[in-house]
C-alpha positions, 0 to 999 in steps of 0.5 A: 766714353761709348758709342750708340749702336746707330751712330757706329753704323753711320761710322762703319759706313763711312770707313766702308764708303772710304775702302771703296776709294782706296780701292778705285784710288789704287786703280792706276799710280796716278791715284795710289797715294790718295788712295792709300790716304783713303785706306788709311783714314779709313781704317782708323774710323772703323778701329776707332769704332769698334775700340770706343764701342766697347766702351773705355771704362773696361780694362780690357778694353784698354789693354786691347786699345795699348795693342792696338796702337803698339801695333801701329808703331810696330806697323810703321817701323817695318814700313819705313825700314823694309826695302823695295826688293823686300816688299813682296815677302813683306806682303805675303808676312802681314797676310799670314797675320791676318789668318791668324787673327782669323783662326785666333777670333774664332776659337774665340767666339767657338769657346766663348759663344755666349759672349758674342751672343751666338747660342741658340735659347738653350744658350748652350749649343751655337747657332747652326749658321753661326757654326758655318761662319766659324768654320769657314772662318777657321778653314779659310784664315789657317790655310791662309797664313800656313800658305803665306807663310810657305809664300814667304819662304820661297819670296825670301829665299829660305825655301827653293822657289822651284815647285816641290811636287808631292806624289799623287798632290791633287789626290791629296788636295781633295782628300784633304778638302773632303775632309775639311768639309766633314769636321765642319758637318761634324761641328755644326751637327755637335752643337759647339764646344759646350755640346761635345764638339770642342776638338772639332775646330782643332781638327779643322784647324790643322787639316787647313794649315795643312791645305794651306801647304800643299796647294802652295808647296807645288806653284812655281816661281814664275806663278807667285804674283798671283799667289800673293794675290789669291792669298790676299782674298782669302785672307779678306773672305775669312774676315767677311765670314767671321765679320757675320759672326761678330756682326761686324757690318764693317768687317764684312764690307771690308773682307768682301771687298779685299776679298772680290778685289783679290780674285779679280786681281788673281784672274787678270794676271792668269790671263795675263799668262795665259792661265786657267786660275784652277791650274795655277792653284792646284800646282802652277808650272816650271815643275819640270824645268825647274830641275832641267833649266841651266845646267850644260846650256850655259856653255852655249855661245853668246855676245858679251858687251860692255857699258861702252858698248851699250852707250853707243848703241842707245845713243844713236838710236831712235827708240830705246825700250826699258824692260823691267824685272826683279833684277833691277828691284834686286839692285835698286837700279830704279833711280839709275835707270830713270837717270840713263833714261833722262841722258837718252832724251837729252839725246834726242832718243825716244824713251818707254818702258814696258812693264808685263804684268807678273814682272817681280814678286807681287802685282804692280812691283814694277809700277811702284819702283818706277813710281819711286823713281820719278819715272814719268806715268805717260811713260811706263806701258803695260803688256797689251799696249806696248808689245807691237812697238817692240817692232819699230824699236831700235833697242830693247834694253832688258835689266832683270826681267828673265821669264817674261821676255822668254821667247819659247813661250812662243817658240817652244810647245812642250816649254812649261811656259808655252802660251804664256804671253810674254814681252816680245823683246826679240822682235827688237833691232837689237836687245840689250840684255843685262843680268849677272849671270846665264843662270836660268830665272826664277821659274827654273828656265834657260832663257833662249833670248841670250843666245840669239844673233841681236842680243847683247848681254851686259852680264854685272849687277844692275845698278853699276851696268847703268852707272857705267852707261850713263858715265859713257853717255 
């Protein structure tokens, strides 16, 4: 069975429409499940169309189809087993696979150009514009692969989340990018592998792999959500570039959608942190704090409390704002937190949740966790919608959200996070802060909020502390 080109084009357009609907659905928690469904159906149509377009009579095509099926099974198993705490590194790992796929497709087209229909009249030299597309796909794919591997290592704890500042890193990155551009020009002039330019694409890939490492290593933990979003954008542009080489409309549209949406999300997150996109990509922030945070400052006096103290304070409050962070994800405390909120509401307490745009380790991490615990959407507010409410709140209950609540962003011009919008929890009448210890956050910066008079530290595992609070309530 082989599809006609015209019918395949119609199916590709349908899949593209479904991808657009998927992005629209993912813009809101209420419609995100439907958006995911649109995306899955669209991808199934795109993959199936490509498979049928090649025909079922070729053994190689059948083997590819088998590989697709096995890949789907593996993906489903991983999705079912992976805990929500590991979702950021899973996303980074999947981005690396997309990048490597782009590199492999570029190599296949480079060494077998006639099979892809990208050779000139002499059937030897590759068309110049096709070489540019191949170079872009290979370079962006290689940067995505190595950058995603570094991001995975940082998120998974295999590498320190603190910035690793290379000497003269900006000059090094500039020279590497210039070299990539130079090799691309040489590739275009060479005409391809059959014309003596076979080694050039390997030089391009190696240089791009190094660029991915040097770009991501200096970026600190506080910027990791932006890195994940940025790498998502890179993978899309790599796919779009190779879509032109493959003459695949669905790949072009899908790549452009992923690339543009990832770039827009990165911009929104940078704006939320009061950082320019370029400054984050060129090294992030938190470098100095990574070596100075914590340490002696843990010896400063703090006010410590118990679950009974927290229960008494919140039960007698009129308004409580819960601020979830990565500590909630690590402890898998989203369900007990919702139970605590339900118990407070039964006592007549007004409860709301405040979400910082970069809380957790990936965009929307906290929103997903709260949705998993069936927290009502109308109780969850973004920073700009709820920040002014902290001054009127009796209690701000912070559960593992460290860097995004640090008042040093407002009060210390020398702080590496100076100017970053934070949740103004310190303006609440009482701050209850659940944390395992007084250690600095992922950005390596000590939090002055721990030591303020109105703050009570609840030093414990988040899930156990909240369970004890529920019992005391």
